[in-house]
FIMAR-639285 format. One record per residue (C-alpha): x, y, z; residue number from 0; residue in three letters. Coordinates in steps of 0.001 Angstrom, whole numbers, padded with zeros to 6 digits. Layout:
# FIMAR-639285
+---------+---------+---------+-----+------+
!    east !   north !      up ! pos ! code !
+---------+---------+---------+-----+------+
!       X !       Y !       Z ! NUM !  Ala !
...
+---------+---------+---------+-----+------+
***
This chain:
# FIMAR-639285
+---------+---------+---------+-----+------+
!    east !   north !      up ! pos ! code !
+---------+---------+---------+-----+------+
! -054411 !  035644 ! -056787 !   0 !  Met !
! -054664 !  035846 ! -052923 !   1 !  Ile !
! -056493 !  038725 ! -051900 !   2 !  Pro !
! -054047 !  041133 ! -049466 !   3 !  Val !
! -054193 !  043349 ! -046778 !   4 !  Arg !
! -052245 !  046234 ! -046395 !   5 !  Arg !
! -052287 !  048585 ! -043688 !   6 !  Ser !
! -049279 !  051726 ! -042490 !   7 !  Leu !
! -048764 !  051997 ! -038802 !   8 !  Leu !
! -047303 !  054936 ! -037799 !   9 !  Lys !
! -045028 !  055775 ! -034464 !  10 !  Gly !
! -043251 !  059025 ! -035822 !  11 !  Gly !
! -042372 !  060852 ! -039024 !  12 !  Ala !
! -044920 !  059149 ! -041817 !  13 !  Thr !
! -043680 !  057775 ! -044829 !  14 !  Leu !
! -047417 !  058183 ! -046567 !  15 !  Gly !
! -047123 !  054737 ! -047802 !  16 !  Ala !
! -046256 !  051081 ! -047395 !  17 !  Leu !
! -042705 !  050664 ! -047270 !  18 !  Ile !
! -041793 !  048981 ! -050397 !  19 !  Ala !
! -040178 !  045762 ! -050291 !  20 !  Ala !
! -036314 !  047042 ! -049968 !  21 !  Pro !
! -033428 !  046145 ! -052370 !  22 !  Ala !
! -031293 !  044810 ! -050028 !  23 !  Trp !
! -027479 !  046441 ! -049503 !  24 !  Val !
! -024837 !  046211 ! -046951 !  25 !  Ser !
! -024985 !  049908 ! -046900 !  26 !  Ala !
! -022216 !  051343 ! -043734 !  27 !  Gln !
! -021420 !  054958 ! -042789 !  28 !  Ser !
! -017840 !  055728 ! -043102 !  29 !  Ser !
! -017425 !  055585 ! -039506 !  30 !  Ser !
! -019155 !  052192 ! -039267 !  31 !  Ser !
! -016697 !  050261 ! -041706 !  32 !  Thr !
! -015414 !  046515 ! -040706 !  33 !  Pro !
! -012372 !  045566 ! -040623 !  34 !  Pro !
! -010436 !  044137 ! -043365 !  35 !  Thr !
! -009821 !  040133 ! -043519 !  36 !  Ala !
! -007353 !  039407 ! -040901 !  37 !  Gly !
! -007118 !  043238 ! -039373 !  38 !  Ser !
! -006536 !  043370 ! -035691 !  39 !  Glu !
! -008359 !  046602 ! -034817 !  40 !  Arg !
! -010648 !  046625 ! -031695 !  41 !  Arg !
! -012447 !  049470 ! -030259 !  42 !  Phe !
! -015023 !  050911 ! -028338 !  43 !  Ala !
! -017730 !  052020 ! -030652 !  44 !  Pro !
! -018359 !  055747 ! -029172 !  45 !  Gln !
! -022077 !  057529 ! -029229 !  46 !  Pro !
! -022432 !  059652 ! -032425 !  47 !  Gly !
! -025326 !  059916 ! -035562 !  48 !  Asp !
! -028004 !  058025 ! -035954 !  49 !  Trp !
! -028458 !  055328 ! -038481 !  50 !  Arg !
! -031752 !  054386 ! -040035 !  51 !  Thr !
! -032816 !  050528 ! -040985 !  52 !  Phe !
! -035821 !  049126 ! -042684 !  53 !  Asp !
! -036467 !  045772 ! -041604 !  54 !  Val !
! -038573 !  042922 ! -042962 !  55 !  Thr !
! -040112 !  039583 ! -042077 !  56 !  Thr !
! -041556 !  037154 ! -043935 !  57 !  Arg !
! -043664 !  034177 ! -043059 !  58 !  Val !
! -044774 !  031430 ! -045439 !  59 !  Ala !
! -046332 !  028185 ! -044000 !  60 !  Leu !
! -046597 !  025826 ! -046766 !  61 !  Ala !
! -049161 !  023001 ! -045338 !  62 !  Asp !
! -050158 !  023928 ! -042170 !  63 !  Pro !
! -052974 !  021942 ! -040240 !  64 !  Val !
! -056297 !  023475 ! -039331 !  65 !  Gly !
! -056258 !  027500 ! -038581 !  66 !  Pro !
! -053234 !  029380 ! -038073 !  67 !  Thr !
! -052206 !  032085 ! -036017 !  68 !  Arg !
! -048930 !  034292 ! -036583 !  69 !  Ile !
! -047199 !  036886 ! -034199 !  70 !  Trp !
! -044049 !  038913 ! -035571 !  71 !  Leu !
! -042446 !  041207 ! -032701 !  72 !  Pro !
! -042606 !  044873 ! -034098 !  73 !  Val !
! -040034 !  047329 ! -032933 !  74 !  Pro !
! -041340 !  048664 ! -029551 !  75 !  Ser !
! -038576 !  050851 ! -027721 !  76 !  Ile !
! -038466 !  054449 ! -028220 !  77 !  Asn !
! -035310 !  056324 ! -026279 !  78 !  Thr !
! -032293 !  058066 ! -026602 !  79 !  Asp !
! -030298 !  055467 ! -028172 !  80 !  Trp !
! -033657 !  054054 ! -030576 !  81 !  Gln !
! -036428 !  055415 ! -032229 !  82 !  Gln !
! -039320 !  052678 ! -033274 !  83 !  Ser !
! -040814 !  054534 ! -036323 !  84 !  Leu !
! -043289 !  053465 ! -039188 !  85 !  Glu !
! -044191 !  049321 ! -039985 !  86 !  Ser !
! -046085 !  048469 ! -042736 !  87 !  Gly !
! -047773 !  045013 ! -043413 !  88 !  Phe !
! -049442 !  043042 ! -045631 !  89 !  Ser !
! -051039 !  039536 ! -045504 !  90 !  Ser !
! -053598 !  037215 ! -047031 !  91 !  Asn !
! -055065 !  036785 ! -043677 !  92 !  Gly !
! -056396 !  039221 ! -040972 !  93 !  Ala !
! -053884 !  041232 ! -039485 !  94 !  Ser !
! -053573 !  043725 ! -036714 !  95 !  Arg !
! -051279 !  045784 ! -034732 !  96 !  Met !
! -051176 !  045109 ! -030808 !  97 !  Leu !
! -049687 !  045306 ! -027603 !  98 !  Ala !
! -049043 !  043670 ! -024563 !  99 !  Asp !
! -050403 !  045378 ! -021398 ! 100 !  Gly !
! -047636 !  045644 ! -019286 ! 101 !  Val !
! -044875 !  046452 ! -020883 ! 102 !  Glu !
! -045819 !  047530 ! -024335 ! 103 !  Gly !
! -043917 !  044998 ! -026348 ! 104 !  Ala !
! -046036 !  045725 ! -029770 ! 105 !  Arg !
! -046692 !  042491 ! -031919 ! 106 !  Val !
! -048488 !  041936 ! -035158 ! 107 !  Leu !
! -051115 !  039480 ! -035045 ! 108 !  Phe !
! -052779 !  037377 ! -037859 ! 109 !  Thr !
! -054968 !  034855 ! -038098 ! 110 !  Glu !
! -056041 !  032447 ! -041127 ! 111 !  Phe !
! -058344 !  030372 ! -041941 ! 112 !  Ala !
! -058348 !  026749 ! -042306 ! 113 !  Glu !
! -056886 !  026152 ! -045946 ! 114 !  Gly !
! -055135 !  029282 ! -046175 ! 115 !  Val !
! -051649 !  028939 ! -046795 ! 116 !  Lys !
! -050594 !  031571 ! -044823 ! 117 !  Pro !
! -048279 !  034402 ! -045747 ! 118 !  Val !
! -047441 !  037933 ! -043414 ! 119 !  Val !
! -045102 !  040668 ! -044189 ! 120 !  Glu !
! -044141 !  043620 ! -042000 ! 121 !  Ile !
! -041185 !  045990 ! -042838 ! 122 !  Thr !
! -040635 !  048335 ! -039530 ! 123 !  Ser !
! -038035 !  051420 ! -040002 ! 124 !  Arg !
! -036090 !  052083 ! -037083 ! 125 !  Val !
! -033333 !  054278 ! -035965 ! 126 !  Arg !
! -030096 !  053062 ! -033658 ! 127 !  Thr !
! -027253 !  054679 ! -032241 ! 128 !  Arg !
! -023967 !  053751 ! -030412 ! 129 !  Asn !
! -024336 !  053788 ! -026478 ! 130 !  Arg !
! -021304 !  054661 ! -024124 ! 131 !  Ala !
! -023321 !  055470 ! -020944 ! 132 !  Asp !
! -020946 !  055507 ! -018684 ! 133 !  Leu !
! -018285 !  057523 ! -020651 ! 134 !  Ala !
! -017408 !  061206 ! -019080 ! 135 !  Ala !
! -019656 !  063765 ! -020661 ! 136 !  Gly !
! -022864 !  060595 ! -021128 ! 137 !  Ala !
! -026400 !  062415 ! -021800 ! 138 !  Ser !
! -028661 !  063176 ! -019231 ! 139 !  Ala !
! -031159 !  060781 ! -018491 ! 140 !  Phe !
! -035011 !  060736 ! -017213 ! 141 !  Asp !
! -035533 !  059286 ! -013899 ! 142 !  Lys !
! -037916 !  056490 ! -013686 ! 143 !  Ala !
! -040722 !  056354 ! -011482 ! 144 !  Asp !
! -040895 !  053977 ! -008080 ! 145 !  Ala !
! -043202 !  051350 ! -009996 ! 146 !  Ala !
! -041064 !  051065 ! -013023 ! 147 !  Thr !
! -038307 !  050592 ! -011131 ! 148 !  Leu !
! -040375 !  047498 ! -008731 ! 149 !  His !
! -041771 !  046164 ! -012041 ! 150 !  His !
! -037611 !  045602 ! -013044 ! 151 !  Tyr !
! -037077 !  043826 ! -009800 ! 152 !  Thr !
! -039699 !  041720 ! -010157 ! 153 !  Arg !
! -039299 !  037915 ! -010107 ! 154 !  Ala !
! -040947 !  035982 ! -013187 ! 155 !  Thr !
! -041492 !  032391 ! -014483 ! 156 !  Ala !
! -037925 !  031894 ! -015365 ! 157 !  Leu !
! -036241 !  034480 ! -013322 ! 158 !  Leu !
! -036696 !  033416 ! -009654 ! 159 !  Pro !
! -034994 !  036386 ! -007368 ! 160 !  Thr !
! -034816 !  033713 ! -004070 ! 161 !  Asp !
! -033294 !  030776 ! -003281 ! 162 !  Gly !
! -030488 !  029931 ! -004732 ! 163 !  Leu !
! -030810 !  033060 ! -007131 ! 164 !  Val !
! -030348 !  035191 ! -004198 ! 165 !  Arg !
! -027841 !  033403 ! -002454 ! 166 !  Lys !
! -025489 !  033051 ! -005352 ! 167 !  Thr !
! -026064 !  036889 ! -005954 ! 168 !  Ala !
! -024854 !  037759 ! -002245 ! 169 !  Leu !
! -022002 !  035731 ! -002381 ! 170 !  Thr !
! -020795 !  037496 ! -005700 ! 171 !  Ala !
! -021779 !  040620 ! -004660 ! 172 !  Thr !
! -020043 !  040555 ! -001056 ! 173 !  Gln !
! -018405 !  043523 ! -000113 ! 174 !  Gly !
! -020230 !  045571 ! -002751 ! 175 !  Ala !
! -022273 !  048271 ! -000815 ! 176 !  His !
! -023530 !  050569 ! -004034 ! 177 !  Thr !
! -025355 !  049732 ! -006620 ! 178 !  Asp !
! -023022 !  050464 ! -009348 ! 179 !  Val !
! -020346 !  048342 ! -006884 ! 180 !  Gln !
! -023384 !  045098 ! -007030 ! 181 !  Lys !
! -023732 !  045163 ! -010607 ! 182 !  Val !
! -019672 !  045540 ! -011449 ! 183 !  Arg !
! -019625 !  042367 ! -009074 ! 184 !  Ala !
! -022165 !  040432 ! -011254 ! 185 !  Ile !
! -021013 !  041040 ! -014209 ! 186 !  Tyr !
! -017777 !  040264 ! -013497 ! 187 !  Asp !
! -018967 !  036643 ! -011759 ! 188 !  Trp !
! -021193 !  036015 ! -015050 ! 189 !  Val !
! -018054 !  036495 ! -017451 ! 190 !  Val !
! -016221 !  034306 ! -015002 ! 191 !  Ala !
! -018710 !  031558 ! -014307 ! 192 !  Asn !
! -020852 !  031336 ! -017530 ! 193 !  Ala !
! -020131 !  030380 ! -020893 ! 194 !  Trp !
! -021662 !  030383 ! -024450 ! 195 !  Arg !
! -022400 !  026743 ! -025591 ! 196 !  Glu !
! -022810 !  026821 ! -029295 ! 197 !  Pro !
! -024928 !  023569 ! -029346 ! 198 !  Lys !
! -027749 !  025400 ! -027243 ! 199 !  Thr !
! -030723 !  025985 ! -029776 ! 200 !  Arg !
! -031968 !  029820 ! -030553 ! 201 !  Gly !
! -030504 !  031791 ! -028251 ! 202 !  Cys !
! -031674 !  029543 ! -025310 ! 203 !  Gly !
! -034042 !  029740 ! -022922 ! 204 !  Glu !
! -033038 !  031775 ! -019845 ! 205 !  Gly !
! -034255 !  029260 ! -017161 ! 206 !  Asp !
! -031672 !  030538 ! -014510 ! 207 !  Ile !
! -033183 !  028670 ! -011704 ! 208 !  Lys !
! -031974 !  025550 ! -013381 ! 209 !  Thr !
! -028729 !  026718 ! -014623 ! 210 !  Met !
! -027663 !  027487 ! -010895 ! 211 !  Leu !
! -028761 !  024286 ! -009651 ! 212 !  Glu !
! -027167 !  021879 ! -012525 ! 213 !  Thr !
! -024419 !  023869 ! -012571 ! 214 !  Gly !
! -024157 !  024029 ! -015894 ! 215 !  Asn !
! -023853 !  027653 ! -017105 ! 216 !  Leu !
! -023129 !  027209 ! -020448 ! 217 !  Gly !
! -025784 !  028896 ! -023313 ! 218 !  Gly !
! -025871 !  031734 ! -025389 ! 219 !  Lys !
! -027391 !  035301 ! -024649 ! 220 !  Cys !
! -030814 !  035060 ! -023245 ! 221 !  Ala !
! -029613 !  032473 ! -020749 ! 222 !  Asp !
! -026700 !  034656 ! -019905 ! 223 !  Ile !
! -028112 !  037699 ! -019568 ! 224 !  Asn !
! -030897 !  036590 ! -018255 ! 225 !  Ala !
! -028482 !  035209 ! -015920 ! 226 !  Leu !
! -026731 !  038455 ! -015257 ! 227 !  Phe !
! -030510 !  040313 ! -015365 ! 228 !  Val !
! -031805 !  037579 ! -012336 ! 229 !  Gly !
! -028944 !  038246 ! -010160 ! 230 !  Leu !
! -029530 !  042221 ! -010253 ! 231 !  Cys !
! -032758 !  041710 ! -009723 ! 232 !  Arg !
! -032191 !  039448 ! -006603 ! 233 !  Ser !
! -030337 !  041858 ! -004894 ! 234 !  Val !
! -032475 !  044967 ! -005554 ! 235 !  Gly !
! -031233 !  046392 ! -008922 ! 236 !  Val !
! -033511 !  046820 ! -011490 ! 237 !  Pro !
! -032846 !  044910 ! -014468 ! 238 !  Ala !
! -033841 !  043553 ! -017972 ! 239 !  Arg !
! -033445 !  041765 ! -021033 ! 240 !  Asp !
! -033465 !  044004 ! -023743 ! 241 !  Val !
! -035149 !  041313 ! -027056 ! 242 !  Tyr !
! -033399 !  042413 ! -030383 ! 243 !  Gly !
! -031676 !  041279 ! -033533 ! 244 !  Leu !
! -028216 !  042294 ! -035136 ! 245 !  Arg !
! -028824 !  044003 ! -038511 ! 246 !  Leu !
! -025313 !  044641 ! -039987 ! 247 !  Val !
! -021518 !  044144 ! -039411 ! 248 !  Pro !
! -019845 !  045686 ! -036226 ! 249 !  Ser !
! -017628 !  048172 ! -036728 ! 250 !  Ala !
! -016381 !  046912 ! -033418 ! 251 !  Phe !
! -014070 !  044508 ! -035100 ! 252 !  Gly !
! -015429 !  041307 ! -033961 ! 253 !  Tyr !
! -017095 !  038987 ! -036835 ! 254 !  Lys !
! -018649 !  037094 ! -034313 ! 255 !  Glu !
! -020703 !  040265 ! -033335 ! 256 !  Leu !
! -021979 !  041174 ! -037230 ! 257 !  Ser !
! -025142 !  040638 ! -038641 ! 258 !  Gly !
! -025460 !  040059 ! -042453 ! 259 !  Asn !
! -028304 !  042207 ! -043454 ! 260 !  Pro !
! -028820 !  039469 ! -046204 ! 261 !  Ala !
! -029704 !  036978 ! -044393 ! 262 !  Ser !
! -030800 !  037456 ! -040561 ! 263 !  Leu !
! -031916 !  033917 ! -039402 ! 264 !  Lys !
! -030023 !  033285 ! -036296 ! 265 !  Gly !
! -029522 !  036820 ! -036005 ! 266 !  Ala !
! -031457 !  037344 ! -032753 ! 267 !  Gln !
! -029405 !  038674 ! -030020 ! 268 !  His !
! -030891 !  039303 ! -026547 ! 269 !  Cys !
! -028989 !  042405 ! -024074 ! 270 !  Arg !
! -029203 !  044021 ! -020924 ! 271 !  Ala !
! -029942 !  047023 ! -018907 ! 272 !  Glu !
! -029577 !  047675 ! -015294 ! 273 !  Val !
! -031203 !  050958 ! -013775 ! 274 !  Tyr !
! -028539 !  052980 ! -011785 ! 275 !  Leu !
! -029557 !  055417 ! -009569 ! 276 !  Gln !
! -027060 !  058369 ! -011157 ! 277 !  Ala !
! -026866 !  057313 ! -014396 ! 278 !  Arg !
! -030351 !  055936 ! -015721 ! 279 !  Gly !
! -030972 !  052567 ! -017431 ! 280 !  Trp !
! -027331 !  051360 ! -018501 ! 281 !  Val !
! -026225 !  048963 ! -021392 ! 282 !  Ala !
! -024722 !  045568 ! -020382 ! 283 !  Met !
! -023889 !  042225 ! -022385 ! 284 !  Asp !
! -021868 !  040029 ! -020111 ! 285 !  Pro !
! -023310 !  037551 ! -023261 ! 286 !  Ala !
! -021314 !  039067 ! -026144 ! 287 !  Asp !
! -018277 !  038926 ! -023751 ! 288 !  Val !
! -018631 !  034950 ! -023161 ! 289 !  Ala !
! -019289 !  034950 ! -027302 ! 290 !  Lys !
! -016276 !  036522 ! -028136 ! 291 !  Val !
! -014083 !  034876 ! -025409 ! 292 !  Met !
! -015268 !  031531 ! -027143 ! 293 !  Arg !
! -016138 !  031860 ! -030671 ! 294 !  Met !
! -013828 !  035049 ! -032397 ! 295 !  Glu !
! -010848 !  033334 ! -031950 ! 296 !  Thr !
! -009690 !  029207 ! -032763 ! 297 !  Ala !
! -008934 !  028906 ! -028622 ! 298 !  Glu !
! -011374 !  029513 ! -026063 ! 299 !  Trp !
! -010235 !  032638 ! -024349 ! 300 !  Ile !
! -011061 !  032670 ! -020536 ! 301 !  Lys !
! -008965 !  036131 ! -020011 ! 302 !  Lys !
! -010836 !  039341 ! -019550 ! 303 !  Thr !
! -007257 !  040806 ! -020291 ! 304 !  Asp !
! -006672 !  039282 ! -023427 ! 305 !  His !
! -006155 !  041382 ! -026322 ! 306 !  Pro !
! -009006 !  039788 ! -028427 ! 307 !  Val !
! -011404 !  040037 ! -025215 ! 308 !  Val !
! -010354 !  043094 ! -023146 ! 309 !  Ala !
! -011947 !  045493 ! -025551 ! 310 !  Pro !
! -015498 !  043883 ! -025139 ! 311 !  Val !
! -015309 !  043285 ! -021967 ! 312 !  Tyr !
! -014778 !  046600 ! -021258 ! 313 !  Lys !
! -016452 !  048361 ! -023357 ! 314 !  Ala !
! -020017 !  046034 ! -022898 ! 315 !  Leu !
! -019846 !  047151 ! -019172 ! 316 !  Phe !
! -021790 !  050397 ! -020550 ! 317 !  Gly !
! -022147 !  050413 ! -023999 ! 318 !  Gly !
! -023830 !  048723 ! -027030 ! 319 !  Trp !
! -022828 !  049022 ! -030300 ! 320 !  Glu !
! -025998 !  050703 ! -032757 ! 321 !  Gly !
! -026000 !  047794 ! -035245 ! 322 !  Asn !
! -028770 !  046246 ! -033735 ! 323 !  Trp !
! -031978 !  046719 ! -032919 ! 324 !  Leu !
! -034425 !  046126 ! -029135 ! 325 !  Gly !
! -037745 !  044666 ! -030064 ! 326 !  Trp !
! -038906 !  044510 ! -026477 ! 327 !  Asn !
! -037957 !  043576 ! -022651 ! 328 !  Thr !
! -041035 !  041951 ! -021828 ! 329 !  Ala !
! -041458 !  038654 ! -020252 ! 330 !  His !
! -044134 !  035861 ! -019596 ! 331 !  Asp !
! -046233 !  037016 ! -022954 ! 332 !  Leu !
! -049824 !  036461 ! -022733 ! 333 !  Asn !
! -050096 !  036293 ! -026481 ! 334 !  Leu !
! -053633 !  037061 ! -028052 ! 335 !  Pro !
! -055086 !  034539 ! -029205 ! 336 !  Gly !
! -052909 !  031406 ! -028625 ! 337 !  Ala !
! -053339 !  028278 ! -027630 ! 338 !  Lys !
! -050242 !  027474 ! -025949 ! 339 !  Glu !
! -048965 !  028451 ! -022564 ! 340 !  Gly !
! -047178 !  032023 ! -021629 ! 341 !  Leu !
! -044469 !  032634 ! -023674 ! 342 !  Leu !
! -041197 !  033657 ! -022112 ! 343 !  Asn !
! -040175 !  036403 ! -024213 ! 344 !  Phe !
! -040871 !  037541 ! -027602 ! 345 !  Leu !
! -037639 !  037620 ! -030110 ! 346 !  Met !
! -038525 !  034996 ! -032816 ! 347 !  Tyr !
! -041496 !  035311 ! -034919 ! 348 !  Pro !
! -044588 !  032468 ! -033647 ! 349 !  Val !
! -047098 !  030403 ! -035157 ! 350 !  Ala !
! -049479 !  027893 ! -034179 ! 351 !  Glu !
! -051671 !  025233 ! -036154 ! 352 !  Thr !
! -053601 !  022963 ! -034815 ! 353 !  Ala !
! -050857 !  020346 ! -034172 ! 354 !  Glu !
! -049721 !  023053 ! -031872 ! 355 !  Gly !
! -046973 !  025884 ! -031669 ! 356 !  Arg !
! -044430 !  025525 ! -034407 ! 357 !  Val !
! -040768 !  025605 ! -033636 ! 358 !  Asp !
! -039053 !  029284 ! -033748 ! 359 !  Ser !
! -035818 !  028053 ! -033676 ! 360 !  Tyr !
! -036513 !  026275 ! -037250 ! 361 !  Thr !
! -036761 !  029037 ! -039497 ! 362 !  Pro !
! -036202 !  026895 ! -042476 ! 363 !  Asp !
! -039101 !  024362 ! -041812 ! 364 !  Ala !
! -040797 !  027142 ! -040459 ! 365 !  Phe !
! -040148 !  029113 ! -044045 ! 366 !  Lys !
! -039566 !  032515 ! -042534 ! 367 !  Tyr !
! -036811 !  035014 ! -043353 ! 368 !  Thr !
! -035658 !  038558 ! -041872 ! 369 !  Ile !
! -033870 !  041230 ! -043825 ! 370 !  Ser !
! -032379 !  044699 ! -043425 ! 371 !  Ala !
! -031403 !  047995 ! -045255 ! 372 !  Thr !
! -029341 !  050732 ! -044196 ! 373 !  Glu !
! -031352 !  054220 ! -045379 ! 374 !  Ile !
! -029054 !  056748 ! -046181 ! 375 !  Lys !
! -029974 !  060482 ! -045932 ! 376 !  Ala !
+---------+---------+---------+-----+------+
***
């Protein structure tokens, strides 16, 4: 029998024991029931009750070459829309919970000796709820300090804020004066000019300089929302990507905005936030508008007033659905113990062997699974 190390990490209320492997069910609250087949119901989820989920990631590498290192993202966000609670983990290696020193992205780091067939599993509990940050009567917010806002206007390896990026943003925001006007103009520019490209691997890379230089603005969420974030930053509006995972079916009425809790491979999804002086951090997701346009119907829709597109186009300027968790907002991570270079973002399990970094976008070859269950009160 392989030795197993266990630990409980507390981020909120105490469970008192390692979270047991749950029996996965597609549990939903009565206010979050997905539409029946053929339904055309489209609506914007409204802020409401918290929902609680246990999310389990398990990685097993059968025949690694040499010592192995594995990094698993851990929910790291505590706001008025998400509470990151306990995480329990087990492995046949040496595991420890760490955080990057810049944005507090938490990661479970596990090292395995040569000859060991690595197995590591973590279950994290989170609470989430819907957001409608621009709605009348939206909750009060905590103002961010100047250092935080400056941090979220900086350039990163794949998010330059000068050159063609800034030129594009200035063109898109011509005539806009307030931060709200600039964000609205950039959101509309991204929706009008970028598109969902189903052939993009994983969630994309977010290399916005190359996208703009080549004129190929097709991609997935980590590309399209990175473009939105980079354009906002280049004109002085603080913005950030939020890297996460869809957990359960959408109550929004869209199949493409859902997660299957029994198997969340491929359910990774990046969203975005901008900081507005009068509202604080506000939810944005032009990438999901592009996804609905391309994937939700048989034809490719490019009209924001189309009955399928209009509800999501409106709601995702200032809102999110709480069937999703955010892992972190970190760019350019130096993973502890990594032999490879910077990681653009941490949204997938990551592993390295003596042969280099394993391809995180091939979960069947990588042998990892992600599952979730909703916990009823």
